[in-house]
N, C-alpha and C positions, 0 to 999 in steps of 0.2 A: 792823071789828074789827082791833085792833092786836095785833101780836106783842109779847111781853115778853121781854127779855133781862136777866138779873141778873148783874152783874159778880162776879168771885170775891171781891173785898173786901167787897161788899155782902152776899153770901151768908154769908161768915164772920161779919160783924157781926150778921146775922139769927140765926145759929145760937148766938151768945153771949147772946141775950136769954132771958128767962124765958118759959115756954110760953104763958101767957095773952096776952102781948104779941105773940108770934109768930103766933098765930091771928088777932088783930086786924089786924096788918100784912099777913098773907097775904091776908085778905079785901079789904083796901084795894088791894093790888097787882092782884088779880083784877079789881076794878072798873075799874082803869085801862085794861084792854083794850077796854072799851066806851066809856068816857068819859075820855080822857087829860087833860082840863082840867076836873075837877069843881069844884063850888062850894068856895071857900076855897083854891084853888091860888094860889101866888105864883110869879112869875118872879123868879129871883135876879139881882141886879145885880152888875156887876164881873167878869163872866166872858165869855170869847169864845164859849162854847157857850151854847145856849139851855137853861139849867138851870131846872127847876121844882122846887117842893117842895110836899108835902102834909103835913098834920098828922094823926097818929094818937095821940091823947092827948098825952103828953109826948115822943113820938118823931116823927121826921121822915123822910120818904122823899124823896131828891133824885134826879131823873131827867132824861133828855133825851128830847124828842119829835122824831121824824123823820116828818113828815107825808107825805113823798114815797114812802117805802117802808112806811109804817104800822108803825113800830117804836118801842117804848118801851124805853130803855136805863137801867136802874136802876143808879145809881152808888154811892150811900151810903144807909145806914140807921143811925140812931142817936138817942141822947137829945138833946134840944134844946140842952143845955148844951155838948155836944161836937161836934155835927154840922158846924158852920161853921168849925171850926179847921183 
């Protein structure tokens, strides 16, 4: 079981979304605690960190996995057109 930490900026992004999306994204985040690399996960290129992303409809959750201390650090949550900027 992994611990989940959500950065302040990701929390703010999540609070700005509409309620139906918040529920779906919340469920996806909860599932990461048991399976940090679910089907469909992608490792992002071009970063020094081990960034991963999962899709939740048109939204993306970008996070870092630390297997040593079993921690998932969620960095960004946003619409697919804005998340990689």
